[in-house]
Structures are given as structure tokens and as C-alpha cells.
Backbone as CSV, one residue per row, in Angstrom:
resi,resn,N_x,N_y,N_z,CA_x,CA_y,CA_z,C_x,C_y,C_z
1,MET,-22.236,-15.635,13.801,-22.491,-15.780,14.911,-22.105,-14.383,15.615
2,SER,-22.812,-13.860,16.710,-22.666,-12.382,17.149,-21.017,-12.610,17.932
3,GLU,-20.271,-11.054,18.017,-19.331,-10.884,18.702,-19.398,-11.513,20.263
4,LYS,-20.453,-11.280,20.582,-20.790,-11.714,22.320,-20.338,-13.211,22.287
5,ALA,-20.999,-13.813,21.261,-21.009,-15.384,21.340,-19.915,-15.599,20.704
6,GLU,-18.867,-15.318,19.902,-17.800,-15.301,19.519,-16.924,-15.408,20.925
7,SER,-17.127,-14.323,21.572,-16.125,-14.049,22.582,-16.005,-15.026,24.141
8,HIS,-17.307,-15.769,23.806,-17.403,-16.660,24.955,-17.525,-18.150,24.223
9,ARG,-16.549,-18.559,23.346,-16.360,-19.564,22.599,-15.303,-20.258,23.332
10,HIS,-15.086,-21.519,23.762,-14.098,-22.339,24.120,-12.979,-22.719,23.305
11,PHE,-11.530,-22.326,23.737,-10.604,-22.500,22.654,-9.666,-23.533,23.937
12,LEU,-8.538,-24.144,23.081,-7.613,-24.449,23.697,-6.341,-23.561,23.475
13,PRO,-5.519,-23.022,24.838,-4.594,-22.152,24.621,-3.473,-22.866,24.241
14,ALA,-2.268,-21.853,23.487,-1.254,-22.267,22.778,-0.501,-23.280,23.794
15,ALA,-0.328,-22.809,25.125,0.294,-23.654,25.750,-0.249,-24.751,26.822
16,GLY,-1.726,-25.011,26.623,-2.590,-25.889,26.999,-3.261,-25.262,28.474
17,ARG,-2.558,-24.679,29.336,-3.214,-23.757,30.046,-2.387,-22.455,30.174
18,ASP,-3.177,-21.353,30.290,-2.855,-20.066,30.670,-1.558,-19.896,31.503
19,LEU,-1.544,-20.466,32.567,-0.591,-20.726,33.497,1.020,-20.892,32.784
20,PHE,1.017,-21.564,31.823,2.115,-22.324,30.964,2.534,-20.812,30.051
21,LEU,2.001,-19.933,29.748,1.677,-19.040,28.824,3.500,-18.579,28.693
22,PRO,3.685,-17.887,29.832,5.214,-17.239,29.932,6.145,-18.698,29.314
23,LEU,6.145,-19.660,29.678,6.897,-20.392,29.310,6.643,-21.378,27.549
24,TYR,5.814,-20.594,26.893,5.631,-21.267,26.068,6.751,-20.736,24.849
25,ASP,7.164,-19.947,24.606,7.874,-19.321,23.694,9.457,-19.763,24.131
26,PRO,10.165,-19.765,25.448,11.247,-20.162,25.518,11.382,-21.680,25.272
27,LEU,10.306,-22.583,25.873,10.406,-23.750,25.545,10.140,-24.417,24.291
28,THR,9.263,-23.577,23.379,9.275,-23.677,21.838,10.856,-23.705,21.052
29,LYS,11.453,-22.560,21.254,12.695,-22.066,20.927,13.571,-23.468,21.387
30,LEU,13.992,-23.566,22.509,14.833,-24.641,23.114,14.351,-26.145,22.010
31,LEU,13.618,-26.420,22.045,13.079,-27.460,21.021,13.194,-27.777,19.487
32,GLY,13.390,-26.631,19.071,13.566,-26.450,17.508,12.590,-25.918,17.164
33,GLY,11.660,-24.814,17.179,10.971,-24.293,16.864,11.049,-23.206,15.849
34,GLU,11.986,-22.676,15.823,12.680,-21.552,14.893,12.852,-22.326,13.931
35,ARG,13.636,-23.264,13.794,14.043,-23.896,12.632,13.288,-25.019,11.834
36,ALA,12.063,-25.198,12.901,10.688,-25.932,12.043,9.707,-24.807,11.341
37,ARG,9.916,-23.547,12.041,9.038,-22.485,11.179,9.700,-22.131,10.200
38,ARG,11.191,-22.498,10.011,11.970,-21.898,8.819,11.591,-22.633,7.648
39,VAL,11.384,-23.856,7.989,11.061,-24.735,7.039,9.560,-24.515,6.241
40,LEU,8.583,-23.928,6.911,7.404,-23.678,6.585,7.782,-22.376,5.816
41,ILE,8.208,-21.322,6.665,8.400,-20.288,5.457,8.900,-20.065,4.313
42,ASP,10.138,-21.013,3.959,10.633,-21.487,2.980,9.760,-22.127,1.895
43,GLN,8.680,-22.830,2.547,7.645,-23.680,1.466,6.765,-22.672,1.056
44,ALA,6.423,-21.458,1.781,5.590,-20.376,1.171,6.100,-19.702,0.066
45,ARG,7.194,-19.545,0.104,7.729,-18.589,-1.016,7.500,-17.264,-1.291
46,LEU,7.542,-16.730,-0.291,6.757,-15.517,-0.129,7.417,-14.471,-0.767
47,GLU,6.998,-13.207,-1.092,7.367,-12.233,-2.165,6.874,-10.792,-1.663
48,PRO,7.825,-9.706,-1.514,7.444,-8.522,-1.541,6.096,-8.213,-1.790
49,GLY,5.490,-7.454,-1.077,4.223,-7.083,-1.602,3.006,-7.951,-1.014
50,HIS,3.395,-9.068,-0.996,2.448,-10.427,-0.832,1.739,-9.895,1.162
51,ARG,0.891,-10.450,1.225,-0.425,-10.209,2.243,-0.453,-11.668,2.905
52,ILE,-0.054,-11.845,4.019,-0.112,-13.074,4.750,-1.151,-13.514,5.618
53,LEU,-1.492,-14.280,5.846,-2.617,-14.575,7.235,-1.931,-15.851,7.753
54,ASP,-1.769,-15.654,9.180,-1.304,-16.558,10.312,-2.416,-16.945,10.898
55,VAL,-3.022,-18.029,10.494,-4.098,-18.437,11.326,-3.743,-19.349,12.937
56,GLY,-4.387,-19.120,13.903,-3.653,-19.310,15.026,-2.315,-18.900,15.461
57,CYS,-2.027,-17.524,15.605,-0.788,-16.914,15.777,-0.105,-17.273,17.056
58,GLY,-1.081,-17.240,17.899,-0.522,-17.617,19.556,0.347,-16.343,19.858
59,THR,1.627,-16.385,20.200,2.511,-15.350,20.700,3.102,-14.439,19.368
60,GLY,2.820,-14.715,18.417,3.264,-14.215,17.016,4.831,-14.995,16.883
61,SER,5.120,-15.747,17.149,6.721,-16.048,16.912,6.910,-15.927,14.933
62,LEU,5.910,-16.750,14.546,5.684,-17.180,13.011,5.981,-15.915,12.114
63,LEU,5.197,-15.108,12.959,5.004,-13.765,12.178,6.391,-12.676,12.187
64,LEU,6.645,-12.587,13.032,7.922,-12.014,13.596,9.068,-12.642,12.754
65,GLN,9.371,-13.931,12.877,10.293,-14.494,12.313,10.157,-14.053,10.656
66,ILE,9.073,-14.363,10.069,8.383,-13.702,8.538,9.131,-12.232,8.486
67,ARG,8.648,-11.482,9.320,9.254,-10.071,8.893,10.462,-9.866,9.156
68,GLN,11.514,-10.639,9.711,12.759,-10.650,9.919,13.356,-10.509,8.532
69,THR,12.599,-11.507,7.685,13.165,-11.921,6.584,12.705,-11.312,5.166
70,PHE,11.461,-11.256,5.562,10.565,-10.277,4.679,10.147,-9.130,4.813
71,PRO,10.902,-8.221,5.154,10.216,-6.533,5.817,8.706,-6.453,4.834
72,GLY,8.980,-6.663,3.620,8.150,-5.936,2.735,6.469,-7.000,2.543
73,VAL,6.527,-7.937,3.659,5.344,-8.455,3.217,4.163,-7.619,4.016
74,GLU,2.972,-7.848,4.413,2.253,-7.286,4.927,1.531,-8.704,5.779
75,ALA,1.563,-8.591,7.191,1.459,-9.608,8.029,0.147,-9.359,8.973
76,VAL,-0.571,-10.322,9.245,-1.688,-10.401,9.925,-2.007,-11.775,10.962
77,GLY,-2.010,-11.831,11.607,-2.085,-12.863,12.608,-3.443,-12.800,13.550
78,LEU,-4.139,-14.038,13.486,-5.436,-14.196,14.247,-5.242,-15.361,15.298
79,ASP,-5.884,-15.096,16.359,-5.988,-16.006,17.354,-7.087,-15.769,18.417
80,PRO,-7.778,-16.795,18.847,-9.084,-16.498,19.820,-8.326,-15.988,21.241
81,ASP,-7.091,-16.174,21.686,-6.604,-16.134,23.033,-6.057,-14.788,23.227
82,PRO,-6.940,-13.841,24.180,-6.541,-12.298,24.100,-4.985,-12.504,24.730
83,LYS,-4.727,-13.150,25.587,-3.250,-13.109,26.444,-2.530,-13.432,25.475
84,ALA,-2.488,-14.606,24.591,-1.396,-14.676,23.750,-1.278,-13.679,22.654
85,LEU,-2.682,-12.977,22.238,-1.996,-11.791,21.639,-1.446,-10.514,22.120
86,ALA,-1.769,-10.498,23.511,-1.220,-9.257,24.108,0.120,-9.612,24.276
87,ARG,0.706,-10.831,24.395,2.117,-10.992,24.147,2.885,-10.806,22.941
88,ALA,1.912,-11.316,21.755,2.504,-10.814,20.387,2.346,-9.333,19.956
89,LYS,1.617,-8.724,20.762,1.955,-7.303,20.205,2.989,-6.539,20.922
90,ARG,3.565,-7.193,22.357,4.623,-6.824,22.952,5.826,-7.365,22.308
91,LYS,5.810,-8.383,21.802,7.230,-9.055,21.160,7.088,-8.020,19.861
92,ALA,6.130,-7.624,19.048,6.071,-6.796,17.632,6.905,-5.449,18.063
93,GLU,6.410,-4.865,19.175,6.450,-3.339,19.615,8.130,-3.348,19.899
94,ARG,8.907,-4.630,20.730,10.151,-4.497,20.915,10.870,-4.863,19.923
95,ALA,10.232,-5.520,18.881,11.174,-5.852,17.416,11.180,-4.505,16.564
96,GLY,10.086,-3.748,17.006,10.202,-2.478,16.155,9.664,-2.941,14.633
97,THR,8.479,-3.617,14.640,8.337,-4.409,13.284,6.630,-4.074,13.510
98,THR,5.863,-3.949,12.191,4.532,-3.842,12.196,3.894,-4.835,11.700
99,VAL,2.828,-5.552,12.761,2.299,-6.701,12.022,0.822,-6.216,12.818
100,ARG,-0.271,-6.699,12.208,-1.773,-6.793,12.629,-2.062,-8.094,13.757
101,PHE,-2.575,-7.681,14.484,-3.081,-9.328,15.347,-4.477,-8.642,15.409
102,ASP,-5.165,-9.763,15.431,-6.852,-9.767,15.404,-7.178,-11.029,16.214
103,GLN,-8.267,-10.881,17.005,-8.717,-11.870,17.779,-9.950,-12.551,17.225
104,GLY,-10.135,-13.526,16.940,-11.049,-14.652,16.260,-10.676,-16.028,16.130
105,PHE,-11.536,-16.574,15.364,-11.457,-18.230,15.392,-11.324,-18.589,13.772
106,ALA,-10.908,-19.711,13.532,-10.544,-20.062,12.567,-11.344,-20.367,11.668
107,ASP,-12.649,-20.926,12.024,-13.562,-21.527,11.266,-14.607,-20.283,11.023
108,THR,-14.072,-18.984,11.463,-15.012,-17.804,10.743,-14.085,-16.672,10.998
109,LEU,-13.421,-16.866,10.059,-12.320,-15.912,9.884,-12.884,-14.354,9.265
110,PRO,-12.472,-13.547,10.055,-12.827,-12.253,9.610,-12.297,-11.178,9.132
111,TYR,-12.551,-11.935,7.453,-11.828,-11.346,6.010,-12.492,-11.323,5.176
112,ALA,-12.367,-10.336,4.011,-12.978,-10.298,2.758,-12.495,-11.885,2.255
113,ASP,-13.536,-12.245,1.156,-12.988,-13.158,0.141,-11.620,-12.766,-0.773
114,ALA,-11.088,-13.620,-0.794,-10.119,-13.246,-1.360,-9.097,-12.179,-1.341
115,SER,-8.467,-12.209,-0.261,-7.627,-11.069,0.853,-6.357,-11.540,0.844
116,PHE,-5.717,-12.710,0.637,-4.500,-12.797,1.151,-3.853,-13.848,0.266
117,ASP,-2.287,-13.554,0.112,-1.781,-14.294,-1.000,-1.678,-15.470,-0.107
118,ARG,-1.152,-15.655,0.902,-0.974,-16.519,1.666,-1.200,-16.763,2.795
119,VAL,-1.601,-18.019,3.304,-2.372,-18.636,4.609,-1.561,-19.361,5.117
120,LEU,-0.921,-19.052,6.584,0.143,-20.342,7.202,-0.623,-20.868,8.266
121,SER,-0.323,-21.517,8.768,-0.773,-22.303,9.892,0.480,-23.297,10.492
122,SER,0.541,-22.768,12.236,1.681,-23.432,12.503,1.328,-23.964,14.038
123,MET,1.569,-25.144,14.099,1.227,-25.822,15.290,-0.285,-25.469,16.022
124,MET,-0.928,-25.407,15.308,-2.234,-25.371,15.915,-3.719,-25.972,15.016
125,PHE,-3.276,-26.840,14.363,-4.681,-27.333,13.543,-4.926,-28.438,14.535
126,HIS,-4.278,-29.450,15.473,-4.684,-29.693,16.435,-5.668,-29.866,17.354
127,HIS,-5.533,-28.367,17.546,-6.263,-27.206,18.221,-7.258,-27.282,18.256
128,VAL,-7.842,-27.589,16.658,-9.290,-27.384,16.501,-10.108,-28.224,16.500
129,GLU,-11.105,-28.534,17.037,-12.599,-29.602,17.128,-12.645,-30.093,15.790
130,ALA,-12.547,-31.591,16.015,-12.846,-32.111,14.931,-13.991,-31.944,13.986
131,GLU,-15.292,-31.088,14.719,-16.222,-30.848,13.446,-15.939,-29.721,13.257
132,ASP,-14.895,-28.626,13.550,-14.372,-27.481,12.854,-13.095,-27.288,12.090
133,LYS,-12.751,-28.687,11.862,-11.685,-28.524,11.086,-11.932,-28.300,9.173
134,GLU,-13.058,-28.929,8.886,-13.248,-28.956,7.568,-14.079,-27.090,7.632
135,LYS,-14.756,-26.726,8.264,-15.040,-25.328,8.280,-13.765,-24.221,8.169
136,MET,-12.836,-24.835,9.178,-11.544,-23.833,9.143,-11.177,-23.881,7.746
137,LEU,-10.709,-25.370,7.005,-10.035,-25.240,5.430,-11.100,-24.733,4.814
138,ARG,-12.232,-24.730,4.872,-13.455,-23.576,3.844,-13.074,-22.081,4.270
139,GLU,-12.648,-21.509,5.259,-12.467,-20.227,5.261,-11.110,-20.087,4.880
140,VAL,-10.097,-21.127,4.838,-8.943,-20.804,4.454,-9.034,-20.366,2.829
141,ARG,-9.687,-21.550,2.202,-10.012,-21.840,0.558,-10.412,-20.500,0.341
142,ARG,-11.428,-19.470,0.908,-12.460,-18.177,0.967,-11.383,-17.178,0.977
143,VAL,-10.513,-17.135,1.773,-9.885,-15.620,2.079,-8.841,-15.686,0.921
144,LEU,-8.496,-16.806,0.425,-6.874,-16.989,-0.377,-7.383,-16.205,-1.982
145,LYS,-6.606,-15.530,-2.159,-6.729,-14.850,-3.677,-6.374,-16.186,-4.645
146,PRO,-7.085,-15.927,-5.670,-6.841,-16.848,-6.692,-5.499,-17.151,-6.867
147,GLY,-5.276,-18.323,-7.214,-3.156,-18.360,-7.314,-2.499,-18.459,-5.923
148,GLY,-3.116,-17.901,-4.984,-2.673,-18.110,-3.543,-2.439,-19.678,-3.098
149,SER,-1.706,-19.673,-1.789,-1.577,-21.299,-1.484,-1.651,-21.101,0.158
150,PHE,-1.895,-22.206,0.619,-2.002,-22.424,2.216,-0.896,-23.378,2.395
151,HIS,-0.054,-23.208,3.510,0.931,-23.939,3.879,0.356,-23.967,5.906
152,LEU,0.744,-25.503,5.981,-0.003,-26.060,7.361,1.760,-26.659,7.701
153,MET,2.257,-26.594,9.175,3.077,-27.055,10.061,2.175,-27.811,11.120
154,ASP,2.232,-28.961,11.590,1.540,-29.394,12.887,2.309,-30.552,13.241
155,PHE,2.139,-31.239,14.464,2.516,-32.585,14.906,1.642,-33.759,13.706
156,ALA,2.579,-34.761,13.380,2.313,-35.534,12.713,1.346,-36.411,13.477
157,GLY,0.390,-37.110,12.771,-0.690,-38.023,13.026,0.074,-39.035,13.954
158,PRO,-1.150,-40.182,14.145,-0.989,-40.964,15.496,-0.114,-42.094,14.911
159,ASP,0.401,-42.470,13.750,1.037,-43.312,12.992,2.616,-43.001,13.415
160,GLU,2.474,-41.635,13.183,4.125,-41.155,13.334,4.639,-40.670,14.357
161,ALA,3.347,-39.775,15.334,3.658,-39.025,16.381,3.949,-39.937,17.719
162,ARG,4.919,-40.695,17.629,5.747,-41.046,18.784,6.392,-40.451,20.020
163,GLY,6.506,-39.166,19.501,7.229,-38.456,20.394,7.093,-37.812,21.854
164,VAL,7.302,-38.027,22.683,7.461,-37.651,24.323,6.744,-36.460,24.165
165,LEU,7.127,-35.408,23.402,6.090,-34.380,23.928,4.563,-34.462,23.468
166,ALA,4.384,-35.090,22.407,3.090,-35.651,22.259,1.952,-36.009,23.449
167,ARG,2.973,-36.912,24.223,2.579,-37.865,25.115,1.848,-36.808,26.570
168,LEU,3.244,-35.881,26.957,3.509,-34.923,28.055,2.540,-34.069,27.804
169,LEU,2.516,-33.500,26.806,1.564,-31.768,26.833,0.091,-32.554,26.502
170,HIS,-0.456,-31.631,25.969,-2.439,-31.737,25.949,-2.502,-32.140,24.448
171,PHE,-1.539,-32.817,23.510,-1.934,-32.940,22.299,-2.260,-34.392,22.064
172,HIS,-1.738,-35.350,22.999,-1.762,-36.821,21.951,-3.125,-36.930,22.014
173,ALA,-4.427,-36.666,22.879,-5.674,-37.417,22.315,-6.322,-36.645,20.940
174,ARG,-5.480,-35.327,20.610,-6.259,-34.779,19.520,-5.852,-35.155,17.904
175,LEU,-3.985,-35.891,18.120,-3.595,-36.062,16.902,-4.295,-37.147,16.224
176,LYS,-5.126,-38.154,16.710,-6.248,-38.819,15.721,-6.903,-38.131,14.648
177,ASP,-6.875,-37.240,14.800,-7.448,-36.284,13.312,-6.306,-35.963,12.791
178,ASN,-4.881,-35.851,12.858,-3.911,-35.337,12.375,-3.216,-36.430,11.170
179,SER,-3.770,-37.284,10.929,-3.010,-38.440,10.195,-3.182,-37.458,8.996
180,GLU,-2.201,-38.378,8.202,-1.500,-37.560,6.818,-3.369,-37.608,5.625
181,SER,-3.995,-38.761,5.663,-4.668,-39.146,5.155,-5.792,-38.239,5.146
182,ARG,-6.244,-38.182,6.579,-7.290,-37.164,6.816,-7.180,-35.968,6.883
183,ILE,-5.965,-35.239,6.852,-5.750,-33.966,6.712,-5.804,-33.476,5.070
184,LEU,-5.139,-34.549,3.863,-5.688,-34.221,2.878,-6.667,-34.329,2.080
185,GLU,-7.118,-35.384,2.966,-8.952,-35.495,2.436,-9.649,-34.030,3.136
186,GLY,-9.466,-33.523,4.066,-10.013,-32.429,4.339,-9.899,-31.350,3.754
187,MET,-8.508,-31.233,3.043,-8.129,-30.257,2.579,-9.180,-30.349,0.905
188,ARG,-9.357,-31.802,0.360,-9.863,-31.720,-0.837,-11.453,-31.351,-0.726
189,GLN,-12.072,-31.982,0.501,-13.394,-31.615,0.691,-13.871,-29.919,0.565
190,ALA,-12.537,-29.088,1.366,-13.177,-27.610,1.576,-12.784,-27.208,0.016
191,GLY,-11.926,-27.880,-1.038,-12.009,-27.457,-2.240,-10.743,-26.420,-2.719
192,LEU,-9.728,-27.405,-1.579,-8.403,-26.774,-2.003,-7.667,-27.520,-2.631
193,ALA,-6.803,-27.009,-3.767,-6.587,-27.734,-5.004,-5.000,-28.269,-4.740
194,ASP,-5.116,-29.291,-5.231,-3.472,-30.054,-5.183,-2.857,-30.347,-3.847
195,PRO,-3.670,-30.776,-2.744,-3.337,-30.855,-1.446,-1.949,-32.269,-1.452
196,VAL,-0.956,-31.443,-0.385,0.197,-32.731,-0.575,0.812,-32.366,0.549
197,LYS,1.297,-33.556,1.386,2.323,-33.352,2.542,3.852,-33.054,1.844
198,THR,4.045,-32.153,2.156,5.560,-31.543,1.341,6.766,-32.051,2.302
199,ALA,6.424,-31.849,3.229,7.834,-32.796,4.442,7.507,-33.367,5.468
200,GLY,8.508,-33.835,5.930,8.616,-34.241,7.628,9.311,-33.871,8.507
201,GLY,9.101,-33.313,9.500,10.544,-32.602,10.627,10.174,-33.450,11.852
202,ARG,10.971,-32.693,12.798,10.664,-33.283,14.329,11.231,-31.879,15.045
203,LEU,10.616,-31.706,16.124,11.480,-30.969,16.984,12.097,-31.714,18.138
204,VAL,12.632,-31.651,18.963,13.388,-32.141,20.095,12.548,-33.798,20.412
205,LEU,11.321,-33.449,20.828,10.528,-34.752,21.415,9.468,-34.736,20.827
206,ALA,9.627,-34.521,19.126,7.985,-34.564,18.904,8.484,-34.511,17.146
207,ARG,7.536,-35.312,16.283,7.423,-35.669,14.924,6.505,-34.509,14.312
208,LEU,6.973,-33.803,12.982,6.103,-33.084,12.545,5.960,-33.131,11.082
209,ALA,4.723,-32.638,10.446,4.734,-32.691,8.987,4.170,-31.359,8.759
210,TYR,4.536,-31.422,7.409,4.349,-30.100,6.547,3.369,-30.382,5.460
211,TYR,2.405,-29.653,5.025,1.270,-29.629,3.842,1.422,-28.235,3.128
212,ARG,0.841,-28.707,1.995,0.590,-27.141,0.892,-0.700,-27.570,0.014
213,ALA,-0.919,-26.456,-0.047,-3.051,-26.994,-1.097,-2.640,-25.489,-1.459
214,GLY,-3.223,-25.506,-2.899,-3.318,-24.255,-3.525,-4.837,-23.652,-3.609
215,ARG,-5.089,-22.249,-4.267,-6.906,-21.807,-4.284,-7.046,-21.626,-6.191
């Protein structure tokens, strides 16, 4: 797909609407986002020298949290939303840390094969259209190094996601594809090894699920 075509693709912004973007970080923090991301970071077992990719990085909060604890990793974030990326870059500059932010889509990752030790994704899998989810997972497998791993956190599926947040925001209709069985089967179909749900969690108003798979 050409860069021009990519730039005109539809995507769902992190906050649902651009108007709400300035509220996204403070709202997520208030609801427990930093604590939820810490579980994902711990699960990834990062080491100095690791090259990591955050797919759907939004405003960069996960990568900045990682860099605070693991300054020796190389951090790369990808998101289709130029407004969220601009905010992420400003946050990194204020924090005095180095993070590379790229604009692009999860189902066409602009990186070489076997180029990352870890790929993470936080609170964005439900944003991906149903027909693009397996493409994303295949791309994740492609860019992972042998022995690398993929770590996913998102809202729990429809059987578990009874939280108010899922109903109030734009997520509820998309959660039908977020069941544990569908996510694990999608990972297997994409060729990821030994996919497993590792934990459950919650924000103040919603339930979360954590997954891991290998390369």
C-alpha cells in the first residue's frame, strides 16, 4: 500500500474523538492506567539492550513508563494518529528521554523482519477492525526476533467486560471480538507460539485481560 493510501485510511483515535484527546492521559491515569501498564511491563521481562515496539502507542505513556524503569532499552512506538504522536513526542521531550515515534498501521508494520525483542500493545487491539486483527498478529510475528515475545493488554471480552467504561465510551460494540478464545485462536492462526492469557485486571470502570505469545 502506498504512503498516500496509508495516510487516508480510517482509524479510531485513542480517545474516540480528537476533541477528547487532551483528556485522555489524565482520565487514563485517574482510572488506574499506570498500574495496569505496570503489569504488562513486568510480564514482558525487559532487559538492557532489548529493542521494543509498542503497537498503537497513542500518546506514548507505555513507552515513557518503560524508559523510566529500563533506560537501557531501545523504544519505538507506532500509531496512525498524528495528533496523538505529536503529543507523545512532546511528552518524551519534557521527560528528557529518547523514544522513536512512527506513524503507521498495525497490519502493515514498517519494520524489517526479526527486528524486535519484544512487541507490546496496550488498550488498542479493540480498535483494530475485525478483518485486520489477524493481519496485525501476523505482522507482530514477522517483526519479532526468534525467541522474542508479544505482550497484549486490552479490555476483556463481552463475557467479562461488564464495566461502565466499556459502555460509556466507544469500545462496547468492538468487544465482541475480544473474547479470550478469539484472541488466543487469532494468535495461533497467525503463527505465534504458545499463546496464553496470563492475567486479569481492571481499571476503575472496566475489566482487563493480559496475553502473551512467543515467536
